[in-house]
PyMOL Python script that loads the backbone (N, CA, C, O; Angstrom):
from pymol import cmd

cmd.read_pdbstr("""\
ATOM      1  N   MET A   1     116.617 116.923  43.283  1.00  0.00           N
ATOM      2  CA  MET A   1     115.895 116.358  44.406  1.00  0.00           C
ATOM      3  C   MET A   1     115.368 117.486  45.297  1.00  0.00           C
ATOM      4  O   MET A   1     116.017 118.514  45.488  1.00  0.00           O
ATOM      5  N   VAL A   2     114.180 117.256  45.826  1.00  0.00           N
ATOM      6  CA  VAL A   2     113.536 118.235  46.691  1.00  0.00           C
ATOM      7  C   VAL A   2     113.679 117.769  48.136  1.00  0.00           C
ATOM      8  O   VAL A   2     113.498 116.589  48.435  1.00  0.00           O
ATOM      9  N   LYS A   3     114.005 118.700  49.031  1.00  0.00           N
ATOM     10  CA  LYS A   3     114.136 118.353  50.439  1.00  0.00           C
ATOM     11  C   LYS A   3     112.770 118.045  51.041  1.00  0.00           C
ATOM     12  O   LYS A   3     111.749 118.575  50.604  1.00  0.00           O
ATOM     13  N   ALA A   4     112.769 117.176  52.058  1.00  0.00           N
ATOM     14  CA  ALA A   4     111.530 116.862  52.755  1.00  0.00           C
ATOM     15  C   ALA A   4     111.095 118.065  53.578  1.00  0.00           C
ATOM     16  O   ALA A   4     111.923 118.820  54.087  1.00  0.00           O
ATOM     17  N   SER A   5     109.792 118.230  53.699  1.00  0.00           N
ATOM     18  CA  SER A   5     109.253 119.344  54.453  1.00  0.00           C
ATOM     19  C   SER A   5     109.590 119.203  55.929  1.00  0.00           C
ATOM     20  O   SER A   5     109.526 118.110  56.491  1.00  0.00           O
ATOM     21  N   LYS A   6     109.940 120.297  56.537  1.00  0.00           N
ATOM     22  CA  LYS A   6     110.199 120.291  57.978  1.00  0.00           C
ATOM     23  C   LYS A   6     109.219 121.256  58.620  1.00  0.00           C
ATOM     24  O   LYS A   6     109.601 122.280  59.187  1.00  0.00           O
ATOM     25  N   GLY A   7     107.954 120.904  58.517  1.00  0.00           N
ATOM     26  CA  GLY A   7     106.883 121.774  58.984  1.00  0.00           C
ATOM     27  C   GLY A   7     106.671 121.709  60.481  1.00  0.00           C
ATOM     28  O   GLY A   7     107.481 121.148  61.219  1.00  0.00           O
ATOM     29  N   TYR A   8     105.572 122.292  60.912  1.00  0.00           N
ATOM     30  CA  TYR A   8     105.242 122.431  62.330  1.00  0.00           C
ATOM     31  C   TYR A   8     105.119 121.081  63.020  1.00  0.00           C
ATOM     32  O   TYR A   8     105.668 120.896  64.106  1.00  0.00           O
ATOM     33  N   ARG A   9     104.419 120.145  62.423  1.00  0.00           N
ATOM     34  CA  ARG A   9     104.184 118.861  63.079  1.00  0.00           C
ATOM     35  C   ARG A   9     105.463 118.065  63.229  1.00  0.00           C
ATOM     36  O   ARG A   9     105.636 117.359  64.223  1.00  0.00           O
ATOM     37  N   ARG A  10     106.345 118.161  62.283  1.00  0.00           N
ATOM     38  CA  ARG A  10     107.592 117.415  62.377  1.00  0.00           C
ATOM     39  C   ARG A  10     108.479 117.971  63.502  1.00  0.00           C
ATOM     40  O   ARG A  10     109.171 117.212  64.179  1.00  0.00           O
ATOM     41  N   ARG A  11     108.456 119.277  63.696  1.00  0.00           N
ATOM     42  CA  ARG A  11     109.279 119.885  64.740  1.00  0.00           C
ATOM     43  C   ARG A  11     108.756 119.565  66.128  1.00  0.00           C
ATOM     44  O   ARG A  11     109.552 119.408  67.054  1.00  0.00           O
ATOM     45  N   THR A  12     107.445 119.464  66.305  1.00  0.00           N
ATOM     46  CA  THR A  12     106.887 119.315  67.645  1.00  0.00           C
ATOM     47  C   THR A  12     106.596 117.875  68.005  1.00  0.00           C
ATOM     48  O   THR A  12     106.294 117.593  69.164  1.00  0.00           O
ATOM     49  N   ARG A  13     106.673 116.964  67.073  1.00  0.00           N
ATOM     50  CA  ARG A  13     106.318 115.580  67.371  1.00  0.00           C
ATOM     51  C   ARG A  13     107.218 115.006  68.462  1.00  0.00           C
ATOM     52  O   ARG A  13     106.738 114.315  69.360  1.00  0.00           O
ATOM     53  N   SER A  14     108.507 115.283  68.391  1.00  0.00           N
ATOM     54  CA  SER A  14     109.409 114.752  69.406  1.00  0.00           C
ATOM     55  C   SER A  14     109.241 115.479  70.734  1.00  0.00           C
ATOM     56  O   SER A  14     109.543 114.912  71.784  1.00  0.00           O
ATOM     57  N   VAL A  15     108.768 116.716  70.711  1.00  0.00           N
ATOM     58  CA  VAL A  15     108.568 117.466  71.943  1.00  0.00           C
ATOM     59  C   VAL A  15     107.314 116.984  72.663  1.00  0.00           C
ATOM     60  O   VAL A  15     107.316 116.876  73.890  1.00  0.00           O
ATOM     61  N   MET A  16     106.251 116.694  71.932  1.00  0.00           N
ATOM     62  CA  MET A  16     104.978 116.328  72.541  1.00  0.00           C
ATOM     63  C   MET A  16     104.894 114.858  72.921  1.00  0.00           C
ATOM     64  O   MET A  16     104.052 114.482  73.737  1.00  0.00           O
ATOM     65  N   ARG A  17     105.739 114.030  72.353  1.00  0.00           N
ATOM     66  CA  ARG A  17     105.676 112.604  72.628  1.00  0.00           C
ATOM     67  C   ARG A  17     106.323 112.315  73.982  1.00  0.00           C
ATOM     68  O   ARG A  17     107.409 112.817  74.273  1.00  0.00           O
ATOM     69  N   LYS A  18     105.662 111.513  74.804  1.00  0.00           N
ATOM     70  CA  LYS A  18     106.214 111.164  76.104  1.00  0.00           C
ATOM     71  C   LYS A  18     107.146 109.971  75.934  1.00  0.00           C
ATOM     72  O   LYS A  18     106.818 108.997  75.256  1.00  0.00           O
ATOM     73  N   ARG A  19     108.292 110.066  76.553  1.00  0.00           N
ATOM     74  CA  ARG A  19     109.213 108.945  76.532  1.00  0.00           C
ATOM     75  C   ARG A  19     108.772 107.924  77.562  1.00  0.00           C
ATOM     76  O   ARG A  19     107.977 108.245  78.445  1.00  0.00           O
ATOM     77  N   SER A  20     109.270 106.706  77.467  1.00  0.00           N
ATOM     78  CA  SER A  20     108.841 105.652  78.372  1.00  0.00           C
ATOM     79  C   SER A  20     109.216 105.966  79.810  1.00  0.00           C
ATOM     80  O   SER A  20     108.486 105.583  80.724  1.00  0.00           O
ATOM     81  N   ARG A  21     110.328 106.650  80.044  1.00  0.00           N
ATOM     82  CA  ARG A  21     110.730 106.947  81.411  1.00  0.00           C
ATOM     83  C   ARG A  21     109.919 108.088  82.010  1.00  0.00           C
ATOM     84  O   ARG A  21     109.946 108.275  83.226  1.00  0.00           O
ATOM     85  N   ASP A  22     109.187 108.872  81.182  1.00  0.00           N
ATOM     86  CA  ASP A  22     108.355 109.954  81.689  1.00  0.00           C
ATOM     87  C   ASP A  22     106.991 109.467  82.158  1.00  0.00           C
ATOM     88  O   ASP A  22     106.292 110.183  82.874  1.00  0.00           O
ATOM     89  N   ARG A  23     106.609 108.269  81.768  1.00  0.00           N
ATOM     90  CA  ARG A  23     105.278 107.777  82.092  1.00  0.00           C
ATOM     91  C   ARG A  23     105.175 107.229  83.511  1.00  0.00           C
ATOM     92  O   ARG A  23     104.071 107.130  84.045  1.00  0.00           O
ATOM     93  N   GLY A  24     106.278 106.877  84.126  1.00  0.00           N
ATOM     94  CA  GLY A  24     106.256 106.389  85.494  1.00  0.00           C
ATOM     95  C   GLY A  24     105.981 104.901  85.582  1.00  0.00           C
ATOM     96  O   GLY A  24     106.105 104.171  84.599  1.00  0.00           O
ATOM     97  N   LEU A  25     105.611 104.468  86.761  1.00  0.00           N
ATOM     98  CA  LEU A  25     105.397 103.061  87.044  1.00  0.00           C
ATOM     99  C   LEU A  25     104.107 102.583  86.389  1.00  0.00           C
ATOM    100  O   LEU A  25     103.128 103.324  86.301  1.00  0.00           O
ATOM    101  N   SER A  26     104.122 101.332  85.929  1.00  0.00           N
ATOM    102  CA  SER A  26     102.946 100.744  85.291  1.00  0.00           C
ATOM    103  C   SER A  26     101.767 100.731  86.259  1.00  0.00           C
ATOM    104  O   SER A  26     101.946 100.527  87.459  1.00  0.00           O
ATOM    105  N   ILE A  27     100.568 100.948  85.738  1.00  0.00           N
ATOM    106  CA  ILE A  27      99.381 101.059  86.584  1.00  0.00           C
ATOM    107  C   ILE A  27      99.016  99.731  87.231  1.00  0.00           C
ATOM    108  O   ILE A  27      98.268  99.721  88.209  1.00  0.00           O
ATOM    109  N   ARG A  28      99.512  98.623  86.726  1.00  0.00           N
ATOM    110  CA  ARG A  28      99.164  97.325  87.309  1.00  0.00           C
ATOM    111  C   ARG A  28      99.748  97.144  88.707  1.00  0.00           C
ATOM    112  O   ARG A  28      99.303  96.266  89.446  1.00  0.00           O
ATOM    113  N   PHE A  29     100.741  97.960  89.085  1.00  0.00           N
ATOM    114  CA  PHE A  29     101.344  97.843  90.401  1.00  0.00           C
ATOM    115  C   PHE A  29     100.821  98.887  91.384  1.00  0.00           C
ATOM    116  O   PHE A  29     101.240  98.888  92.542  1.00  0.00           O
ATOM    117  N   HIS A  30      99.928  99.769  90.966  1.00  0.00           N
ATOM    118  CA  HIS A  30      99.412 100.799  91.866  1.00  0.00           C
ATOM    119  C   HIS A  30      98.572 100.163  92.967  1.00  0.00           C
ATOM    120  O   HIS A  30      97.695  99.343  92.694  1.00  0.00           O
ATOM    121  N   GLY A  31      98.843 100.544  94.203  1.00  0.00           N
ATOM    122  CA  GLY A  31      98.067 100.047  95.327  1.00  0.00           C
ATOM    123  C   GLY A  31      98.556  98.736  95.889  1.00  0.00           C
ATOM    124  O   GLY A  31      98.019  98.278  96.898  1.00  0.00           O
ATOM    125  N   HIS A  32      99.534  98.116  95.294  1.00  0.00           N
ATOM    126  CA  HIS A  32     100.033  96.838  95.790  1.00  0.00           C
ATOM    127  C   HIS A  32     101.089  97.079  96.858  1.00  0.00           C
ATOM    128  O   HIS A  32     101.765  98.108  96.869  1.00  0.00           O
ATOM    129  N   THR A  33     101.213  96.118  97.744  1.00  0.00           N
ATOM    130  CA  THR A  33     102.266  96.180  98.751  1.00  0.00           C
ATOM    131  C   THR A  33     103.265  95.071  98.466  1.00  0.00           C
ATOM    132  O   THR A  33     102.923  94.028  97.908  1.00  0.00           O
ATOM    133  N   GLY A  34     104.493  95.318  98.857  1.00  0.00           N
ATOM    134  CA  GLY A  34     105.534  94.334  98.630  1.00  0.00           C
ATOM    135  C   GLY A  34     106.616  94.470  99.672  1.00  0.00           C
ATOM    136  O   GLY A  34     106.527  95.300 100.577  1.00  0.00           O
ATOM    137  N   THR A  35     107.630  93.657  99.539  1.00  0.00           N
ATOM    138  CA  THR A  35     108.746  93.707 100.466  1.00  0.00           C
ATOM    139  C   THR A  35     109.990  94.155  99.711  1.00  0.00           C
ATOM    140  O   THR A  35     110.223  93.751  98.572  1.00  0.00           O
ATOM    141  N   VAL A  36     110.780  94.991 100.364  1.00  0.00           N
ATOM    142  CA  VAL A  36     112.024  95.462  99.778  1.00  0.00           C
ATOM    143  C   VAL A  36     113.057  94.362  99.960  1.00  0.00           C
ATOM    144  O   VAL A  36     113.312  93.919 101.080  1.00  0.00           O
ATOM    145  N   THR A  37     113.656  93.921  98.845  1.00  0.00           N
ATOM    146  CA  THR A  37     114.631  92.834  98.910  1.00  0.00           C
ATOM    147  C   THR A  37     116.053  93.320  98.719  1.00  0.00           C
ATOM    148  O   THR A  37     116.996  92.593  99.032  1.00  0.00           O
ATOM    149  N   GLY A  38     116.232  94.530  98.214  1.00  0.00           N
ATOM    150  CA  GLY A  38     117.583  95.035  98.024  1.00  0.00           C
ATOM    151  C   GLY A  38     117.557  96.368  97.319  1.00  0.00           C
ATOM    152  O   GLY A  38     116.511  96.998  97.162  1.00  0.00           O
ATOM    153  N   MET A  39     118.740  96.781  96.896  1.00  0.00           N
ATOM    154  CA  MET A  39     118.864  98.042  96.172  1.00  0.00           C
ATOM    155  C   MET A  39     119.635  97.805  94.888  1.00  0.00           C
ATOM    156  O   MET A  39     120.496  96.929  94.813  1.00  0.00           O
ATOM    157  N   GLN A  40     119.312  98.599  93.883  1.00  0.00           N
ATOM    158  CA  GLN A  40     120.027  98.573  92.623  1.00  0.00           C
ATOM    159  C   GLN A  40     120.329 100.021  92.267  1.00  0.00           C
ATOM    160  O   GLN A  40     119.496 100.711  91.679  1.00  0.00           O
ATOM    161  N   GLY A  41     121.504 100.471  92.621  1.00  0.00           N
ATOM    162  CA  GLY A  41     121.825 101.880  92.484  1.00  0.00           C
ATOM    163  C   GLY A  41     121.028 102.673  93.501  1.00  0.00           C
ATOM    164  O   GLY A  41     121.078 102.378  94.695  1.00  0.00           O
ATOM    165  N   LYS A  42     120.288 103.684  93.039  1.00  0.00           N
ATOM    166  CA  LYS A  42     119.432 104.468  93.933  1.00  0.00           C
ATOM    167  C   LYS A  42     118.024 103.887  94.029  1.00  0.00           C
ATOM    168  O   LYS A  42     117.211 104.381  94.811  1.00  0.00           O
ATOM    169  N   ALA A  43     117.723 102.862  93.258  1.00  0.00           N
ATOM    170  CA  ALA A  43     116.377 102.278  93.212  1.00  0.00           C
ATOM    171  C   ALA A  43     116.280 101.075  94.150  1.00  0.00           C
ATOM    172  O   ALA A  43     117.287 100.480  94.537  1.00  0.00           O
ATOM    173  N   TYR A  44     115.043 100.737  94.502  1.00  0.00           N
ATOM    174  CA  TYR A  44     114.775  99.591  95.366  1.00  0.00           C
ATOM    175  C   TYR A  44     114.275  98.419  94.541  1.00  0.00           C
ATOM    176  O   TYR A  44     113.558  98.605  93.558  1.00  0.00           O
ATOM    177  N   LEU A  45     114.654  97.213  94.941  1.00  0.00           N
ATOM    178  CA  LEU A  45     114.114  95.989  94.359  1.00  0.00           C
ATOM    179  C   LEU A  45     112.976  95.524  95.256  1.00  0.00           C
ATOM    180  O   LEU A  45     113.164  95.335  96.458  1.00  0.00           O
ATOM    181  N   LEU A  46     111.803  95.340  94.675  1.00  0.00           N
ATOM    182  CA  LEU A  46     110.620  94.937  95.439  1.00  0.00           C
ATOM    183  C   LEU A  46     110.106  93.605  94.942  1.00  0.00           C
ATOM    184  O   LEU A  46     110.141  93.321  93.744  1.00  0.00           O
ATOM    185  N   ASP A  47     109.623  92.782  95.871  1.00  0.00           N
ATOM    186  CA  ASP A  47     108.896  91.571  95.522  1.00  0.00           C
ATOM    187  C   ASP A  47     107.425  91.839  95.752  1.00  0.00           C
ATOM    188  O   ASP A  47     107.016  92.139  96.874  1.00  0.00           O
ATOM    189  N   VAL A  48     106.622  91.733  94.699  1.00  0.00           N
ATOM    190  CA  VAL A  48     105.187  92.001  94.757  1.00  0.00           C
ATOM    191  C   VAL A  48     104.454  90.760  94.287  1.00  0.00           C
ATOM    192  O   VAL A  48     104.807  90.178  93.262  1.00  0.00           O
ATOM    193  N   ARG A  49     103.431  90.348  95.033  1.00  0.00           N
ATOM    194  CA  ARG A  49     102.658  89.169  94.645  1.00  0.00           C
ATOM    195  C   ARG A  49     101.582  89.573  93.638  1.00  0.00           C
ATOM    196  O   ARG A  49     100.766  90.454  93.907  1.00  0.00           O
ATOM    197  N   MET A  50     101.593  88.922  92.486  1.00  0.00           N
ATOM    198  CA  MET A  50     100.575  89.125  91.449  1.00  0.00           C
ATOM    199  C   MET A  50      99.903  87.776  91.206  1.00  0.00           C
ATOM    200  O   MET A  50     100.432  86.941  90.472  1.00  0.00           O
ATOM    201  N   GLY A  51      98.756  87.565  91.811  1.00  0.00           N
ATOM    202  CA  GLY A  51      98.098  86.264  91.707  1.00  0.00           C
ATOM    203  C   GLY A  51      98.873  85.252  92.531  1.00  0.00           C
ATOM    204  O   GLY A  51      99.035  85.424  93.739  1.00  0.00           O
ATOM    205  N   HIS A  52      99.355  84.191  91.882  1.00  0.00           N
ATOM    206  CA  HIS A  52     100.133  83.166  92.573  1.00  0.00           C
ATOM    207  C   HIS A  52     101.624  83.326  92.335  1.00  0.00           C
ATOM    208  O   HIS A  52     102.415  82.516  92.817  1.00  0.00           O
ATOM    209  N   LYS A  53     102.020  84.356  91.601  1.00  0.00           N
ATOM    210  CA  LYS A  53     103.428  84.546  91.281  1.00  0.00           C
ATOM    211  C   LYS A  53     103.992  85.742  92.036  1.00  0.00           C
ATOM    212  O   LYS A  53     103.264  86.670  92.388  1.00  0.00           O
ATOM    213  N   MET A  54     105.283  85.707  92.277  1.00  0.00           N
ATOM    214  CA  MET A  54     105.997  86.837  92.852  1.00  0.00           C
ATOM    215  C   MET A  54     106.720  87.551  91.717  1.00  0.00           C
ATOM    216  O   MET A  54     107.510  86.942  90.995  1.00  0.00           O
ATOM    217  N   LYS A  55     106.450  88.830  91.565  1.00  0.00           N
ATOM    218  CA  LYS A  55     107.111  89.642  90.548  1.00  0.00           C
ATOM    219  C   LYS A  55     108.150  90.506  91.229  1.00  0.00           C
ATOM    220  O   LYS A  55     107.938  90.975  92.347  1.00  0.00           O
ATOM    221  N   GLN A  56     109.266  90.718  90.565  1.00  0.00           N
ATOM    222  CA  GLN A  56     110.293  91.600  91.093  1.00  0.00           C
ATOM    223  C   GLN A  56     110.307  92.862  90.238  1.00  0.00           C
ATOM    224  O   GLN A  56     110.473  92.798  89.020  1.00  0.00           O
ATOM    225  N   ILE A  57     110.131  94.011  90.890  1.00  0.00           N
ATOM    226  CA  ILE A  57     110.123  95.274  90.164  1.00  0.00           C
ATOM    227  C   ILE A  57     111.191  96.188  90.754  1.00  0.00           C
ATOM    228  O   ILE A  57     111.573  96.059  91.917  1.00  0.00           O
ATOM    229  N   ILE A  58     111.656  97.102  89.934  1.00  0.00           N
ATOM    230  CA  ILE A  58     112.679  98.065  90.321  1.00  0.00           C
ATOM    231  C   ILE A  58     112.013  99.431  90.360  1.00  0.00           C
ATOM    232  O   ILE A  58     111.477  99.891  89.352  1.00  0.00           O
ATOM    233  N   VAL A  59     112.042 100.090  91.529  1.00  0.00           N
ATOM    234  CA  VAL A  59     111.295 101.325  91.723  1.00  0.00           C
ATOM    235  C   VAL A  59     112.182 102.352  92.403  1.00  0.00           C
ATOM    236  O   VAL A  59     112.909 102.044  93.347  1.00  0.00           O
ATOM    237  N   ARG A  60     112.109 103.582  91.904  1.00  0.00           N
ATOM    238  CA  ARG A  60     112.824 104.674  92.561  1.00  0.00           C
ATOM    239  C   ARG A  60     112.060 105.095  93.817  1.00  0.00           C
ATOM    240  O   ARG A  60     110.848 104.892  93.886  1.00  0.00           O
ATOM    241  N   PRO A  61     112.743 105.680  94.819  1.00  0.00           N
ATOM    242  CA  PRO A  61     112.094 105.982  96.095  1.00  0.00           C
ATOM    243  C   PRO A  61     110.955 106.991  96.002  1.00  0.00           C
ATOM    244  O   PRO A  61     110.076 106.978  96.864  1.00  0.00           O
ATOM    245  N   GLU A  62     110.928 107.862  95.000  1.00  0.00           N
ATOM    246  CA  GLU A  62     109.842 108.837  94.925  1.00  0.00           C
ATOM    247  C   GLU A  62     108.505 108.202  94.563  1.00  0.00           C
ATOM    248  O   GLU A  62     107.465 108.854  94.666  1.00  0.00           O
ATOM    249  N   HIS A  63     108.518 106.926  94.136  1.00  0.00           N
ATOM    250  CA  HIS A  63     107.278 106.232  93.788  1.00  0.00           C
ATOM    251  C   HIS A  63     106.795 105.337  94.917  1.00  0.00           C
ATOM    252  O   HIS A  63     105.807 104.621  94.755  1.00  0.00           O
ATOM    253  N   LEU A  64     107.474 105.365  96.057  1.00  0.00           N
ATOM    254  CA  LEU A  64     107.121 104.474  97.168  1.00  0.00           C
ATOM    255  C   LEU A  64     106.593 105.270  98.354  1.00  0.00           C
ATOM    256  O   LEU A  64     106.893 106.454  98.510  1.00  0.00           O
ATOM    257  N   ARG A  65     105.800 104.596  99.190  1.00  0.00           N
ATOM    258  CA  ARG A  65     105.398 105.140 100.468  1.00  0.00           C
ATOM    259  C   ARG A  65     105.264 103.991 101.445  1.00  0.00           C
ATOM    260  O   ARG A  65     105.059 102.849 101.035  1.00  0.00           O
ATOM    261  N   LYS A  66     105.377 104.278 102.741  1.00  0.00           N
ATOM    262  CA  LYS A  66     105.301 103.227 103.742  1.00  0.00           C
ATOM    263  C   LYS A  66     103.893 102.686 103.824  1.00  0.00           C
ATOM    264  O   LYS A  66     102.921 103.437 103.733  1.00  0.00           O
ATOM    265  N   ALA A  67     103.784 101.378 103.997  1.00  0.00           N
ATOM    266  CA  ALA A  67     102.470 100.735 104.085  1.00  0.00           C
ATOM    267  C   ALA A  67     101.972 100.740 105.505  1.00  0.00           C
ATOM    268  O   ALA A  67     100.880 100.241 105.777  1.00  0.00           O
TER     269      ALA A  67
END
""", "prot")
cmd.dss("prot")
cmd.show_as("cartoon", "prot")
cmd.util.cbc("prot")
cmd.orient("prot")
């Protein structure tokens, strides 16, 4: 049996790929305002209105600013 190649692309694929936690907050919530309803660990629980529904999102403080 021959070993699989472990070339350049295989070594760097995991380095160049962004993980889901590196991408940050979804763009659909950018610019929206909401109310802080509580805390979950170091993160804040926010209620944000999207159309006629209220969505609850969990956001770390570095992604927030005062409205």
